[in-house]
All heavy atoms as an XYZ file, in Angstrom:
981
protein
N     -42.951     68.120    135.561
C     -41.760     68.560    134.983
C     -41.058     69.527    135.859
O     -41.557     70.450    136.354
C     -42.216     69.144    133.689
C     -41.103     69.092    132.681
S     -41.946     69.429    131.066
C     -40.617     69.828    130.135
N     -39.707     69.284    135.817
C     -38.885     70.135    136.731
C     -38.594     71.463    136.000
O     -38.404     71.506    134.851
C     -37.565     69.393    137.181
N     -38.446     72.441    136.788
C     -38.215     73.789    136.225
C     -36.727     73.895    135.836
O     -35.766     73.238    136.559
C     -38.464     74.856    137.240
N     -36.443     74.531    134.672
C     -35.045     74.694    134.213
C     -34.224     75.530    135.105
O     -34.695     76.616    135.528
C     -35.095     75.224    132.787
C     -33.739     75.244    132.144
C     -33.750     75.817    130.725
C     -32.445     75.857    130.152
N     -32.537     76.525    128.840
N     -33.043     75.030    135.482
C     -32.197     75.808    136.390
C     -31.655     77.032    135.626
O     -31.260     76.883    134.425
C     -30.960     75.027    136.850
C     -31.427     73.942    137.869
C     -30.130     73.317    138.433
C     -30.422     72.323    139.582
N     -29.284     71.730    140.154
N     -31.502     78.209    136.274
C     -30.894     79.395    135.594
C     -29.411     79.146    135.366
O     -28.755     78.453    136.111
C     -31.224     80.558    136.455
C     -31.396     79.849    137.875
C     -32.003     78.543    137.570
N     -28.920     79.777    134.334
C     -27.417     79.670    133.974
C     -26.585     80.524    134.964
O     -26.998     81.666    135.287
C     -27.190     80.134    132.556
O     -27.983     79.410    131.723
C     -25.773     79.989    132.236
N     -25.624     79.879    135.572
C     -24.773     80.689    136.489
C     -23.615     81.400    135.764
O     -22.661     80.739    135.434
C     -24.159     79.735    137.536
C     -23.416     80.363    138.686
O     -23.211     81.550    138.611
N     -23.146     79.617    139.647
N     -24.011     82.590    135.230
C     -23.006     83.346    134.414
C     -21.807     83.732    135.170
O     -20.683     83.743    134.498
C     -23.706     84.602    133.892
C     -24.839     84.246    132.926
C     -26.193     84.475    133.104
C     -24.675     83.768    131.597
N     -26.877     84.026    132.077
C     -25.965     83.657    131.149
C     -23.617     83.422    130.855
C     -26.215     83.161    129.852
C     -23.800     82.971    129.584
C     -25.050     82.898    129.130
N     -21.814     83.943    136.396
C     -20.610     84.199    137.160
C     -19.626     83.056    137.182
O     -18.392     83.283    136.932
C     -21.002     84.692    138.663
C     -19.805     85.015    139.577
C     -19.005     86.215    138.967
C     -20.193     85.220    140.989
N     -20.061     81.827    137.351
C     -19.366     80.693    137.294
C     -18.701     80.544    136.015
O     -17.466     80.283    135.794
C     -20.168     79.480    137.649
C     -19.494     78.094    137.472
C     -18.313     78.016    138.661
C     -20.375     76.932    137.612
N     -19.531     80.710    134.865
C     -18.896     80.424    133.526
C     -17.902     81.543    133.130
O     -16.884     81.300    132.512
C     -20.061     80.363    132.579
C     -20.756     79.047    132.478
C     -21.916     78.707    133.050
C     -20.167     77.825    132.171
N     -22.217     77.462    132.893
C     -21.110     76.837    132.363
C     -18.887     77.444    131.560
C     -20.867     75.414    132.023
C     -18.788     76.118    131.256
C     -19.766     75.130    131.481
N     -18.209     82.754    133.651
C     -17.174     83.858    133.312
C     -15.879     83.544    134.081
O     -14.778     83.694    133.513
C     -17.677     85.100    133.713
O     -17.950     85.232    135.062
N     -15.911     82.970    135.317
C     -14.657     82.554    135.965
C     -14.005     81.394    135.249
O     -12.671     81.416    135.169
C     -15.001     82.135    137.442
C     -15.438     83.258    138.362
C     -15.724     82.742    139.702
C     -16.195     83.753    140.648
N     -16.541     83.221    141.977
N     -14.830     80.461    134.810
C     -14.139     79.348    134.017
C     -13.457     79.848    132.773
O     -12.326     79.393    132.556
C     -15.286     78.265    133.744
C     -14.705     77.238    132.727
C     -15.750     77.604    134.951
N     -14.153     80.693    132.027
C     -13.536     81.144    130.778
C     -12.367     82.101    131.067
O     -11.296     81.993    130.402
C     -14.571     81.940    130.024
C     -15.633     81.121    129.322
C     -16.696     82.121    128.700
C     -15.174     80.174    128.355
N     -12.387     82.831    132.140
C     -11.167     83.651    132.503
C     -10.042     82.816    133.010
O      -8.850     83.109    132.557
C     -11.541     84.676    133.622
N     -10.354     81.795    133.680
C      -9.259     80.904    134.154
C      -8.697     80.063    132.958
O      -7.390     79.967    132.832
N      -9.501     79.659    131.978
C      -9.014     78.940    130.813
C      -8.091     79.960    130.015
O      -7.061     79.508    129.559
N      -8.573     81.193    129.854
C      -7.756     82.125    129.062
C      -6.472     82.422    129.752
O      -5.406     82.411    129.177
C      -8.494     83.346    128.910
N      -6.503     82.400    131.078
C      -5.202     82.711    131.830
C      -4.280     81.564    131.646
O      -3.011     81.780    131.362
C      -5.520     82.902    133.321
C      -4.331     83.131    134.234
C      -3.717     84.468    133.916
C      -4.818     83.055    135.633
N      -4.708     80.285    131.661
C      -3.870     79.208    131.499
C      -3.410     79.113    130.005
O      -2.202     78.808    129.767
C      -4.652     77.845    131.856
C      -3.765     76.712    131.434
C      -4.854     77.886    133.397
N      -4.245     79.313    129.100
C      -3.916     79.154    127.761
C      -2.978     80.281    127.296
O      -2.111     79.943    126.410
C      -5.180     79.213    126.826
N      -3.052     81.402    127.674
C      -2.244     82.503    127.284
C      -0.975     82.617    128.325
O       0.158     82.807    127.884
C      -2.986     83.788    127.183
C      -1.986     84.981    126.869
C      -4.034     83.647    126.189
N      -1.331     82.524    129.514
C      -0.245     82.746    130.570
C       0.816     81.663    130.610
O       1.936     81.959    130.887
N       0.376     80.436    130.413
C       1.335     79.405    130.401
C       2.508     79.508    129.459
O       3.619     79.487    129.772
N       2.178     79.575    128.156
C       3.182     79.841    127.229
C       4.069     81.194    127.296
O       5.167     81.142    127.129
C       2.400     79.881    125.757
C       1.216     79.175    126.037
C       0.815     79.354    127.524
N       3.267     82.156    127.733
C       3.951     83.477    128.072
C       5.015     83.290    129.183
O       6.143     83.766    129.077
C       2.951     84.511    128.354
N       4.623     82.602    130.319
C       5.542     82.363    131.320
C       6.776     81.545    130.896
O       7.860     81.760    131.352
C       4.889     81.715    132.492
C       5.548     81.427    133.769
C       6.074     82.605    134.336
C       4.854     80.536    134.712
N       6.500     80.507    130.109
C       7.521     79.606    129.535
C       8.574     80.456    128.674
O       9.740     80.292    128.832
C       6.890     78.465    128.686
O       6.086     77.699    129.443
C       8.086     77.627    128.184
N       8.039     81.270    127.828
C       8.883     82.190    127.055
C       9.641     83.114    127.943
O      10.901     83.374    127.575
C       7.998     82.911    125.989
C       7.474     82.133    124.827
S       6.369     82.946    123.741
C       7.308     84.409    123.291
N       9.070     83.684    128.991
C       9.698     84.605    129.896
C      10.923     83.916    130.587
O      11.931     84.363    130.870
C       8.775     85.218    130.821
C       9.438     86.075    131.795
C       9.876     87.370    131.574
C       9.481     85.642    133.194
C      10.495     88.141    132.428
C      10.154     86.538    134.155
C      10.499     87.728    133.708
O      11.136     88.542    134.740
N      10.631     82.617    130.961
C      11.601     81.951    131.904
C      12.706     81.225    131.012
O      13.793     80.923    131.529
C      10.920     80.886    132.679
C       9.991     81.385    133.812
C       9.394     80.296    134.511
C      10.791     82.277    134.749
N      12.424     80.925    129.779
C      13.533     80.205    128.955
C      14.515     81.149    128.467
O      14.272     82.277    127.903
C      12.779     79.702    127.665
O      11.678     78.836    128.012
C      13.810     78.894    126.821
N      15.793     80.859    128.850
C      16.932     81.826    128.429
C      17.211     81.730    126.879
O      16.897     80.734    126.243
C      18.087     81.291    129.225
C      17.833     79.885    129.510
C      16.211     79.726    129.582
N      17.738     82.812    126.325
C      17.983     82.963    124.999
C      19.342     82.085    124.751
O      20.036     81.708    125.708
C      18.176     84.244    124.431
O      19.324     84.826    125.050
N      19.670     81.858    123.425
C      20.829     81.080    123.176
C      22.129     81.810    123.628
O      23.050     81.219    124.044
C      20.867     80.889    121.584
C      21.972     79.882    121.199
C      21.868     79.506    119.786
O      20.737     79.505    119.165
O      22.909     79.349    119.120
N      22.012     83.212    123.450
C      23.199     84.004    123.881
C      23.437     83.944    125.457
O      24.548     83.838    125.858
C      23.106     85.510    123.469
C      23.185     85.632    121.962
C      21.795     85.371    121.265
O      20.730     85.364    121.900
O      21.857     84.911    120.201
N      22.297     83.858    126.244
C      22.432     83.828    127.658
C      22.960     82.511    127.976
O      23.818     82.429    129.008
C      21.072     84.023    128.300
C      20.534     85.411    128.076
C      19.096     85.580    128.701
O      18.489     84.502    128.830
O      18.653     86.597    128.910
N      22.584     81.435    127.361
C      23.121     80.134    127.706
C      24.690     80.025    127.399
O      25.391     79.546    128.186
C      22.385     78.999    126.901
C      20.927     78.944    127.309
C      23.063     77.693    127.108
C      20.035     78.023    126.580
N      25.016     80.572    126.257
C      26.444     80.593    125.869
C      27.296     81.420    126.698
O      28.403     81.070    126.997
C      26.592     81.034    124.458
C      26.185     79.917    123.439
C      26.933     79.997    122.237
N      26.711     78.818    121.425
C      25.851     78.834    120.396
N      25.102     79.817    120.049
N      25.685     77.705    119.741
N      26.725     82.471    127.285
C      27.480     83.363    128.159
C      27.836     82.709    129.505
O      28.783     83.045    130.082
C      26.734     84.681    128.439
O      25.604     84.424    129.246
N      27.018     81.645    129.826
C      27.300     80.924    131.052
C      28.238     79.737    130.898
O      28.548     79.030    131.792
C      25.932     80.371    131.644
C      25.046     81.568    132.017
C      23.723     80.947    132.583
N      22.723     82.012    132.770
C      21.470     81.782    133.007
N      21.066     80.596    133.046
N      20.663     82.804    133.097
N      28.573     79.459    129.594
C      29.503     78.359    129.308
C      30.832     78.544    129.931
O      31.373     79.681    130.099
C      29.630     78.179    127.736
C      28.579     77.288    127.065
C      27.494     76.837    127.645
C      28.809     77.149    125.674
C      26.573     76.029    126.987
C      27.889     76.258    125.041
C      26.737     75.804    125.672
O      25.965     75.046    124.899
N      31.542     77.427    130.197
C      32.957     77.415    130.462
C      33.594     77.893    129.122
O      33.203     77.516    127.966
C      33.331     75.946    130.640
C      34.742     75.767    130.984
O      35.552     76.643    130.780
N      35.096     74.624    131.563
N      34.624     78.681    129.255
C      35.351     79.101    127.999
C      35.795     78.073    127.039
O      35.648     78.254    125.828
C      36.535     79.924    128.470
C      36.212     80.391    129.860
C      35.264     79.293    130.363
N      36.260     76.916    127.555
C      36.602     75.826    126.653
C      35.473     75.285    125.875
O      35.575     74.967    124.657
C      37.290     74.790    127.519
C      38.584     75.101    128.109
C      39.067     74.038    129.015
O      38.658     72.896    128.949
O      40.021     74.365    129.767
N      34.330     75.133    126.569
C      33.135     74.638    125.951
C      32.606     75.665    124.940
O      32.150     75.245    123.824
C      32.038     74.346    126.984
C      32.207     73.163    127.860
C      31.067     73.097    128.958
C      32.301     71.947    127.043
N      32.697     76.895    125.282
C      32.265     77.945    124.296
C      33.105     77.916    123.040
O      32.488     77.934    121.957
C      32.421     79.388    124.937
C      32.028     80.567    124.077
C      30.510     80.479    123.758
C      32.307     81.790    124.928
N      34.401     77.761    123.225
C      35.207     77.680    122.024
C      34.972     76.440    121.177
O      34.860     76.552    119.956
C      36.793     77.642    122.459
C      37.741     77.622    121.352
C      39.119     77.563    121.914
C      40.186     77.473    120.841
N      41.562     77.295    121.255
N      34.853     75.246    121.810
C      34.450     74.103    121.117
C      33.063     74.182    120.428
O      32.965     73.685    119.332
C      34.404     72.916    122.168
C      34.199     71.591    121.512
C      34.413     70.502    122.656
C      34.097     69.109    122.047
N      34.173     68.058    123.090
N      32.124     74.818    121.099
C      30.835     74.954    120.558
C      30.836     75.757    119.329
O      30.187     75.489    118.285
C      29.831     75.539    121.551
O      28.644     75.933    121.060
N      31.557     76.915    119.404
C      31.625     77.810    118.259
C      32.446     77.168    117.065
O      32.146     77.546    115.880
C      32.387     79.052    118.634
C      31.460     79.984    119.454
C      32.350     81.240    119.978
C      30.224     80.410    118.943
N      33.444     76.287    117.357
C      34.140     75.680    116.249
C      33.285     74.716    115.452
O      33.380     74.702    114.191
C      35.423     74.974    116.893
C      36.513     75.780    117.288
C      37.673     74.984    117.935
O      37.496     73.736    118.122
O      38.665     75.705    118.398
N      32.471     73.903    116.133
C      31.679     72.959    115.487
C      30.355     73.420    114.960
O      29.566     72.666    114.413
N      30.077     74.733    115.203
C      28.786     75.347    114.958
C      28.373     75.221    113.473
O      27.261     74.899    113.017
C      28.689     76.722    115.375
C      27.300     77.363    115.377
C      27.390     78.716    115.889
N      26.072     79.259    116.105
C      25.804     80.440    116.695
N      26.730     81.257    117.028
N      24.578     80.803    116.859
N      29.352     75.674    112.609
C      29.078     75.754    111.158
C      28.906     74.347    110.499
O      28.117     74.098    109.720
C      30.276     76.351    110.374
C      30.316     77.888    110.695
C      31.450     78.547    109.934
O      31.991     78.061    108.940
O      31.825     79.689    110.322
N      29.731     73.391    111.135
C      29.551     72.077    110.628
C      28.150     71.426    110.929
O      27.511     70.852    110.105
C      30.685     71.173    111.255
C      30.684     69.724    110.883
C      31.772     68.893    111.475
O      32.834     69.428    111.851
O      31.572     67.689    111.524
N      27.717     71.661    112.172
C      26.373     71.209    112.614
C      25.341     71.843    111.811
O      24.308     71.256    111.383
C      26.222     71.524    114.054
C      26.932     70.570    115.008
C      26.580     70.678    116.428
N      26.551     72.024    116.945
C      27.610     72.579    117.517
N      28.678     72.033    117.578
N      27.429     73.926    117.864
N      25.417     73.162    111.494
C      24.474     73.838    110.744
C      24.438     73.289    109.240
O      23.418     73.106    108.714
C      24.806     75.382    110.723
C      24.442     76.090    111.931
C      24.805     77.575    112.006
O      25.292     78.091    110.999
O      24.546     78.251    112.840
N      25.598     73.077    108.715
C      25.666     72.395    107.445
C      25.034     70.991    107.409
O      24.290     70.748    106.383
C      27.137     72.406    106.947
C      27.234     71.934    105.546
C      26.574     72.797    104.497
O      26.576     74.067    104.631
N      25.846     72.267    103.476
N      25.276     70.268    108.316
C      24.669     68.906    108.447
C      23.199     69.043    108.506
O      22.367     68.232    107.865
C      25.222     68.170    109.586
C      26.583     67.655    109.432
C      27.154     67.022    110.771
O      26.353     66.880    111.767
O      28.310     66.611    110.718
N      22.699     69.999    109.330
C      21.258     70.143    109.514
C      20.622     70.602    108.158
O      19.551     70.116    107.717
C      20.888     71.189    110.557
C      19.525     71.419    110.765
C      18.654     70.495    111.379
C      18.882     72.588    110.305
C      17.281     70.699    111.502
C      17.532     72.917    110.560
C      16.769     71.937    111.105
N      21.290     71.518    107.452
C      20.796     71.909    106.192
C      20.629     70.898    105.123
O      19.772     70.788    104.384
C      21.644     73.178    105.760
C      21.424     74.498    106.520
O      20.466     74.684    107.064
N      22.384     75.297    106.424
N      21.859     70.141    105.156
C      21.786     68.923    104.193
C      20.604     67.922    104.563
O      19.969     67.448    103.730
C      23.077     68.171    104.306
C      24.271     68.963    103.730
O      24.056     70.014    103.089
O      25.398     68.678    104.154
N      20.368     67.729    105.852
C      19.280     66.882    106.295
C      17.941     67.388    105.844
O      17.154     66.775    105.315
C      19.364     66.753    107.849
C      18.222     66.046    108.481
C      18.160     64.604    108.259
C      17.232     66.643    109.043
C      17.142     63.897    108.807
C      16.219     65.909    109.576
C      16.108     64.496    109.468
N      17.786     68.725    106.013
C      16.474     69.352    105.628
C      16.337     69.324    104.161
O      15.213     69.029    103.597
C      16.371     70.796    106.117
C      15.187     71.485    105.641
C      16.376     70.764    107.688
N      17.443     69.552    103.483
C      17.351     69.380    101.953
C      17.018     68.034    101.520
O      16.133     67.949    100.578
C      18.788     69.837    101.290
O      19.046     71.167    101.776
C      18.648     69.847     99.811
N      17.601     67.002    102.121
C      17.219     65.657    101.781
C      15.777     65.447    102.020
O      15.063     64.729    101.279
C      18.105     64.717    102.402
C      19.446     64.595    101.880
C      20.273     63.539    102.578
C      21.739     63.387    102.105
N      22.541     62.431    102.786
N      15.295     65.780    103.180
C      13.875     65.618    103.560
C      12.953     66.262    102.599
O      11.981     65.684    102.137
C      13.609     66.217    104.909
C      14.009     65.272    106.143
C      13.505     65.908    107.467
C      13.361     63.983    106.048
N      13.284     67.467    102.205
C      12.434     68.137    101.071
C      12.504     67.403     99.890
O      11.449     67.261     99.241
C      13.008     69.566    100.799
C      12.718     70.478    101.920
C      13.256     71.857    101.609
C      13.062     72.917    102.801
N      13.618     74.152    102.539
N      13.566     66.867     99.419
C      13.696     66.047     98.256
C      12.979     64.719     98.429
O      12.173     64.378     97.395
C      15.141     65.613     97.987
C      15.487     64.919     96.797
C      16.947     64.604     96.631
O      17.692     65.607     96.739
O      17.228     63.464     96.346
N      12.949     64.043     99.529
C      12.279     62.824     99.791
C      10.725     63.104     99.832
O       9.931     62.268     99.415
C      12.686     62.152    101.141
C      14.085     61.701    101.161
C      14.693     61.499    102.516
C      14.844     61.462    100.011
C      16.056     61.091    102.562
C      16.139     61.019    100.137
C      16.759     60.926    101.372
O      18.018     60.378    101.478
N      10.394     64.256    100.328
C       8.928     64.559    100.397
C       8.223     64.813     99.108
O       7.072     64.772     98.969
C       8.599     65.799    101.339
O       9.191     66.950    100.702
N       8.939     65.046     98.000
C       8.410     65.228     96.720
C       7.866     63.918     96.069
O       7.074     63.997     95.231
C       9.540     65.751     95.731
C       9.925     67.147     96.061
C      10.940     67.699     95.232
C      11.440     69.062     95.560
N      12.498     69.608     94.713
N       8.380     62.794     96.653
C       7.894     61.543     96.244
C       6.447     61.221     96.799
O       6.019     61.831     97.897
C       8.712     60.387     96.733
O       8.225     59.122     96.470
N       5.694     60.280     96.135
C       4.380     60.025     96.569
C       4.377     58.899     97.729
O       3.418     58.789     98.490
C       3.652     59.333     95.452
C       3.247     60.368     94.358
O       3.290     61.662     94.762
O       2.948     59.986     93.201
N       5.542     58.322     97.865
C       5.685     57.301     98.957
C       6.022     58.005    100.264
O       6.476     59.143    100.265
C       6.929     56.393     98.586
C       6.779     55.703     97.307
C       8.120     54.946     97.010
C       8.053     54.392     95.639
N       9.404     53.739     95.313
N       5.781     57.256    101.332
C       6.143     57.796    102.709
C       7.547     58.035    102.892
O       8.350     57.323    102.152
C       5.571     56.664    103.633
C       4.646     55.895    102.882
C       4.999     55.953    101.466
N       7.927     59.016    103.614
C       9.387     59.429    103.702
C      10.238     58.284    104.212
O      11.354     58.124    103.709
C       9.515     60.642    104.548
C       8.908     61.876    103.933
C      10.936     60.896    105.025
C       9.017     63.177    104.691
N       9.773     57.502    105.144
C      10.557     56.415    105.696
C      10.835     55.343    104.682
O      11.925     54.701    104.642
C       9.979     55.768    106.944
C       8.652     55.286    106.748
C       8.104     54.049    106.410
C       7.380     56.067    106.920
N       6.814     54.027    106.314
C       6.394     55.183    106.663
C       7.073     57.231    107.461
C       4.988     55.563    106.793
C       5.748     57.646    107.577
C       4.725     56.915    107.214
N       9.978     55.097    103.709
C      10.191     54.237    102.616
C      11.213     54.771    101.671
O      12.119     54.061    101.197
C       8.895     53.857    101.856
C       9.119     53.045    100.646
C       7.872     53.187    102.782
N      11.099     56.001    101.315
C      12.021     56.685    100.431
C      13.505     56.665    101.036
O      14.460     56.454    100.308
C      11.635     58.074     99.991
C      12.612     58.845     99.055
C      10.283     58.122     99.365
N      13.593     56.842    102.309
C      14.899     56.926    102.984
C      15.399     55.599    102.966
O      16.728     55.409    102.706
C      14.717     57.475    104.503
C      14.411     59.012    104.500
C      15.903     57.166    105.211
C      14.064     59.517    105.810
N      14.698     54.529    103.193
C      15.199     53.252    103.173
C      15.714     52.779    101.839
O      16.750     52.249    101.641
C      14.089     52.195    103.655
C      14.549     50.824    103.885
C      13.533     49.968    104.474
C      14.074     48.570    104.739
N      13.106     47.756    105.465
N      14.945     53.208    100.782
C      15.362     52.930     99.412
C      16.642     53.689     99.109
O      17.588     53.091     98.499
C      14.276     53.424     98.341
C      13.055     52.496     98.337
C      11.956     53.060     97.514
O      12.066     54.232     97.094
O      11.006     52.409     97.360
N      16.826     54.953     99.621
C      18.071     55.676     99.340
C      19.195     55.029    100.067
O      20.272     54.950     99.507
C      17.789     57.145     99.843
C      19.070     57.906     99.704
C      19.485     58.261     98.227
O      18.507     58.179     97.378
O      20.619     58.459     97.976
N      18.889     54.543    101.239
C      20.086     53.809    102.043
C      20.477     52.555    101.254
O      21.730     52.199    101.127
C      19.630     53.431    103.467
C      19.477     54.683    104.313
C      18.866     54.347    105.644
O      18.362     53.201    105.929
O      18.829     55.176    106.523
N      19.400     51.880    100.693
C      19.890     50.651     99.922
C      20.666     50.980     98.679
O      21.666     50.264     98.323
C      18.641     49.876     99.551
C      17.899     49.196    100.754
C      16.486     48.622    100.383
O      16.209     48.670     99.160
O      15.890     48.027    101.301
N      20.248     52.082     98.030
C      21.015     52.476     96.776
C      22.488     52.920     97.283
O      23.435     52.598     96.595
C      20.315     53.556     96.115
C      19.125     53.210     95.338
C      18.679     54.290     94.374
N      18.168     55.493     95.086
C      16.833     55.635     95.380
N      15.919     54.729     94.961
N      16.447     56.658     96.094
N      22.553     53.600     98.349
C      23.877     54.000     98.844
C      24.648     52.704     99.259
O      25.951     52.705     98.882
C      23.673     54.878    100.121
C      24.955     55.524    100.588
C      24.741     56.345    101.736
C      26.023     56.912    102.381
N      25.800     57.798    103.528
N      24.227     51.719     99.762
C      24.925     50.601    100.155
C      25.345     49.805     98.882
O      26.469     49.344     98.782
C      24.042     49.510    100.883
C      23.907     49.967    102.421
C      23.073     48.951    103.127
C      22.803     49.414    104.585
N      21.943     48.332    105.266
N      24.471     49.790     97.832
C      24.872     49.184     96.584
C      26.002     49.868     95.912
O      26.905     49.279     95.439
C      23.640     49.089     95.585
C      22.543     48.085     96.105
C      21.391     48.117     95.293
O      21.260     49.030     94.372
N      20.430     47.129     95.454
N      25.908     51.285     95.938
C      26.982     52.073     95.373
C      28.279     51.844     96.113
O      29.460     51.712     95.532
C      26.654     53.567     95.377
C      25.688     54.025     94.316
C      25.601     55.468     94.294
N      25.346     56.141     95.512
C      24.094     56.628     95.894
N      23.056     56.404     95.065
N      23.826     57.128     97.035
N      28.262     51.778     97.463
C      29.433     51.579     98.297
C      30.044     50.158     97.905
O      31.257     49.982     97.840
C      29.159     51.733     99.718
C      29.014     53.154    100.103
C      28.466     53.280    101.600
O      28.268     52.197    102.291
O      28.369     54.444    102.020
N      29.177     49.212     97.925
C      29.677     47.798     97.645
C      30.226     47.690     96.202
O      31.246     47.019     96.001
C      28.628     46.762     97.844
O      27.636     46.844     96.820
N      29.616     48.403     95.164
C      30.175     48.415     93.871
C      31.557     49.128     93.838
O      32.535     48.649     93.144
C      29.240     49.090     92.926
N      31.743     50.289     94.672
C      32.953     50.991     94.700
C      34.063     50.036     95.368
O      35.190     50.014     94.884
C      32.763     52.171     95.412
N      33.661     49.377     96.367
C      34.517     48.529     97.157
C      35.024     47.324     96.188
O      36.197     46.983     96.218
C      33.894     47.954     98.410
N      34.085     46.797     95.443
C      34.304     45.743     94.523
C      35.391     46.180     93.494
O      36.360     45.523     93.099
C      33.153     45.171     93.843
C      33.232     43.845     93.213
C      31.980     43.381     92.608
C      31.068     42.862     93.788
N      29.820     42.174     93.285
N      35.088     47.430     92.853
C      36.015     47.942     91.906
C      37.280     48.194     92.448
O      38.400     47.976     91.734
C      35.309     49.259     91.293
N      37.447     48.799     93.591
C      38.744     48.998     94.267
C      39.522     47.645     94.468
O      40.681     47.591     94.283
C      38.514     49.693     95.699
O      37.768     50.821     95.389
C      39.779     50.085     96.252
N      38.736     46.616     94.936
C      39.436     45.355     95.177
C      39.934     44.823     93.808
O      41.064     44.226     93.784
C      38.406     44.369     95.736
C      39.020     43.067     96.095
C      38.117     42.127     96.822
C      38.576     40.860     97.344
N      39.708     40.312     96.581
N      39.101     44.890     92.786
C      39.562     44.408     91.429
C      40.804     45.113     91.015
O      41.763     44.555     90.519
C      38.474     44.506     90.401
C      37.354     43.471     90.575
C      36.218     43.761     89.693
O      36.227     44.747     88.944
N      35.253     42.788     89.614
N      40.887     46.498     91.182
C      42.002     47.339     90.813
C      43.185     46.929     91.597
O      44.344     46.797     91.102
C      41.633     48.772     91.016
C      42.704     49.768     90.584
C      42.239     51.103     90.861
O      41.136     51.616     90.457
O      43.097     51.963     91.376
N      43.058     46.656     92.859
C      44.074     46.273     93.752
C      44.618     44.926     93.278
O      45.852     44.720     93.234
C      43.642     46.187     95.241
O      43.119     47.461     95.550
C      44.820     45.907     96.085
N      43.745     44.044     93.061
C      44.175     42.638     92.617
C      44.982     42.730     91.313
O      45.913     42.119     91.050
C      43.027     41.725     92.439
C      42.395     41.352     93.744
O      43.082     41.564     94.792
O      41.179     40.928     93.767
N      44.473     43.648     90.353
C      45.183     43.822     89.054
C      46.522     44.412     89.277
O      47.523     43.978     88.687
C      44.344     44.707     88.101
N      46.670     45.354     90.098
C      48.008     45.931     90.396
C      48.948     44.919     91.009
O      50.051     44.830     90.665
C      47.851     47.166     91.385
C      47.618     48.470     90.606
C      47.865     49.615     91.519
N      46.598     50.177     91.760
C      46.102     50.681     92.935
N      46.963     50.670     93.946
N      44.974     51.199     93.112
N      48.402     44.068     91.978
C      49.214     43.110     92.593
C      49.645     42.058     91.617
O      50.814     41.650     91.594
C      48.364     42.447     93.736
C      49.238     41.410     94.558
C      48.355     40.831     95.661
N      48.034     41.851     96.618
C      46.775     41.972     97.139
N      45.893     41.137     96.810
N      46.617     42.934     98.066
N      48.734     41.746     90.735
C      49.104     40.750     89.640
C      50.218     41.246     88.774
O      51.109     40.623     88.385
C      47.833     40.404     88.862
C      47.997     39.108     88.035
C      48.381     37.873     88.828
O      47.859     37.651     89.971
O      49.207     37.020     88.400
N      50.093     42.473     88.371
C      51.014     43.143     87.498
C      52.361     43.265     88.258
O      53.411     43.050     87.568
C      50.566     44.546     87.126
C      51.431     45.442     86.263
C      51.544     44.767     84.853
O      50.598     44.239     84.372
O      52.676     44.890     84.260
N      52.443     43.576     89.486
C      53.672     43.709     90.200
C      54.302     42.239     90.272
O      55.482     42.149     90.132
C      53.363     44.253     91.621
C      53.035     45.638     91.689
S      52.478     46.282     93.283
C      54.016     46.314     94.041
N      53.519     41.171     90.450
C      54.056     39.875     90.489
C      54.594     39.572     89.086
O      55.836     38.908     89.064
C      52.985     38.833     90.776
C      52.510     38.838     92.215
C      51.388     37.845     92.386
N      50.872     37.826     93.761
C      51.150     36.900     94.665
N      51.835     35.849     94.347
N      50.675     37.141     95.814
N      54.014     39.911     88.024
C      54.557     39.576     86.692
C      55.878     40.353     86.470
O      56.773     39.759     85.927
C      53.502     40.046     85.607
C      52.585     38.869     85.371
C      51.729     39.112     84.144
N      50.435     39.321     84.610
C      49.635     40.289     84.383
N      49.934     41.270     83.518
N      48.372     40.372     84.877
N      56.000     41.637     86.959
C      57.144     42.417     86.776
C      58.364     41.840     87.633
O      59.458     41.845     87.205
C      56.904     43.846     87.139
C      56.004     44.624     86.129
C      55.738     45.990     86.651
O      56.224     46.408     87.726
O      55.048     46.761     86.023
N      57.899     41.291     88.748
C      58.973     40.767     89.622
C      59.434     39.300     89.269
O      60.363     38.767     89.688
C      58.495     40.638     91.047
N      58.688     38.764     88.264
C      58.951     37.481     87.808
C      58.473     36.346     88.684
O      58.970     35.208     88.571
N      57.496     36.627     89.588
C      57.017     35.541     90.517
C      55.946     34.771     89.714
O      55.540     33.630     90.280
C      56.452     36.238     91.749
C      57.431     36.984     92.643
C      56.706     37.604     93.806
C      58.511     36.027     93.185
N      55.360     35.227     88.749
C      54.327     34.495     88.027
C      52.961     34.639     88.637
O      52.851     35.405     89.701
N      51.955     34.006     88.119
C      50.605     34.072     88.696
C      50.449     33.171     89.959
O      51.257     32.384     90.191
C      49.623     33.716     87.615
N      49.359     33.429     90.563
C      49.076     32.591     91.783
C      48.931     31.188     91.466
O      48.521     30.525     90.672
C      47.742     33.011     92.464
C      47.821     34.352     93.066
C      46.467     34.628     93.831
C      46.643     35.934     94.516
N      45.270     36.277     95.233
């Protein structure tokens, strides 16, 4: 039977120190090198800065609406993508019903105008 090799504690301490350095140092270096939003905007062309600031509230509102819908969808027991698809189908049905009602209203107005003009029905 072969004798058990002794544990190389120096090697394992170097491995653990290297792992800790990579695990902590990598994200820390990334955070240090990534510019903040203000630094990025300060480097913008003035026209782009103006355009960015004008559309900022609209984009924030769209994002808030999106998150609100996701929270609403997540309350269901179904997967979110199924709930979203069902919501899209309901929206299409509402839009088609609204378009149909508008078309009927337009046809009724057109028919009324024909009767008033004395042209008669189609």
